[in-house]
C-alpha positions in Angstrom: -0.9 17.7 -20.2 -2.9 20.1 -22.4 -6.0 17.7 -22.5 -8.5 17.7 -25.3 -7.7 15.8 -28.4 -4.2 14.8 -27.4 -5.3 13.3 -24.1 -7.9 11.2 -25.8 -5.2 9.5 -27.9 -3.1 8.6 -24.9 -3.3 5.4 -22.9 -4.6 5.6 -19.2 -1.2 4.8 -18.1 0.4 7.7 -19.8 -2.3 10.0 -18.4 -1.8 8.6 -14.9 2.0 9.0 -15.3 1.5 12.6 -16.3 -0.8 13.2 -13.4 1.8 11.6 -11.1 4.7 13.8 -12.4 2.5 17.0 -12.0 1.6 15.9 -8.5 5.3 15.3 -7.6 6.2 18.7 -9.0 3.5 20.4 -6.8 4.6 18.4 -3.7 8.3 19.5 -4.2 7.2 23.1 -4.7 5.2 22.9 -1.4 8.2 21.5 0.5 10.4 24.3 -0.9 7.7 27.0 0.0 7.4 25.5 3.4 11.2 25.7 4.0 11.3 29.3 2.7 8.5 30.3 5.1 10.0 28.6 8.0 13.3 30.4 7.3 11.7 33.7 6.8 9.9 33.4 10.1 13.1 33.1 12.0 12.6 32.7 15.7 9.0 33.1 15.8 8.0 30.0 17.8 5.0 27.9 16.9 4.2 29.6 13.5 5.6 26.8 11.3 6.8 23.6 12.8 9.8 22.3 10.9 8.8 18.7 12.0 5.5 19.1 10.1 7.5 18.8 6.8 7.3 15.1 7.2 3.7 15.3 6.4 4.3 17.3 3.3 7.1 15.0 2.2 4.9 11.8 2.4 2.8 12.4 -0.6 5.9 13.1 -2.7 7.5 9.9 -1.5 4.4 7.9 -2.3 4.3 9.4 -5.9 8.0 8.6 -6.3 7.3 5.0 -5.2 4.4 4.7 -7.6 6.5 6.1 -10.5 9.3 3.6 -9.5 6.9 0.7 -9.7 5.2 1.8 -12.9 7.8 3.4 -15.2 10.0 0.9 -17.1 13.6 1.3 -16.2 12.9 4.0 -13.5 13.4 1.4 -10.7 17.0 0.8 -12.0 17.7 4.5 -12.4 16.6 5.2 -8.9 18.5 2.3 -7.3 21.6 3.5 -9.1 21.4 7.1 -7.9 20.1 6.3 -4.3 22.6 3.6 -3.6 25.6 4.7 -5.4 28.7 4.8 -3.1 30.8 7.9 -2.6 28.3 10.8 -2.8 26.3 12.5 -5.4 29.1 13.4 -7.8 30.3 9.8 -8.3 27.8 9.0 -11.0 28.7 12.1 -13.0 32.4 11.2 -12.7 31.7 7.6 -13.9 29.5 8.7 -16.8 26.0 8.5 -15.2 23.8 5.7 -14.3 23.5 4.8 -18.0 27.3 4.0 -18.3 28.1 0.4 -19.2 30.2 0.0 -15.9 27.1 0.7 -13.7 24.6 -1.2 -16.0 26.7 -4.4 -15.8 26.9 -4.0 -12.0 23.1 -3.5 -11.7 22.3 -6.4 -14.0 24.0 -9.0 -11.9 21.7 -8.4 -8.8 
């Protein structure tokens, strides 16, 4: 967010959502950077512990959960993508999570 005048016109929820999305982006970039460094180090033991990535993933997961609880419709989209049977390409083949077929299946639960 650019701040200033525009930020003063926005609700606190919109500002919080923007901050959460920026935080999520940073967390994902940190996870990527950690993975790159770990791979670049090769067999040097003890420099970067791959099991330490769990600590880096936790804040990102917490932000995702906050977004899921806060953004209207995001919970539905997340559940459609996370729990879709048959792999990641199934939704694209079916027309995405917004397709009538998946919406009607999701509305019955």
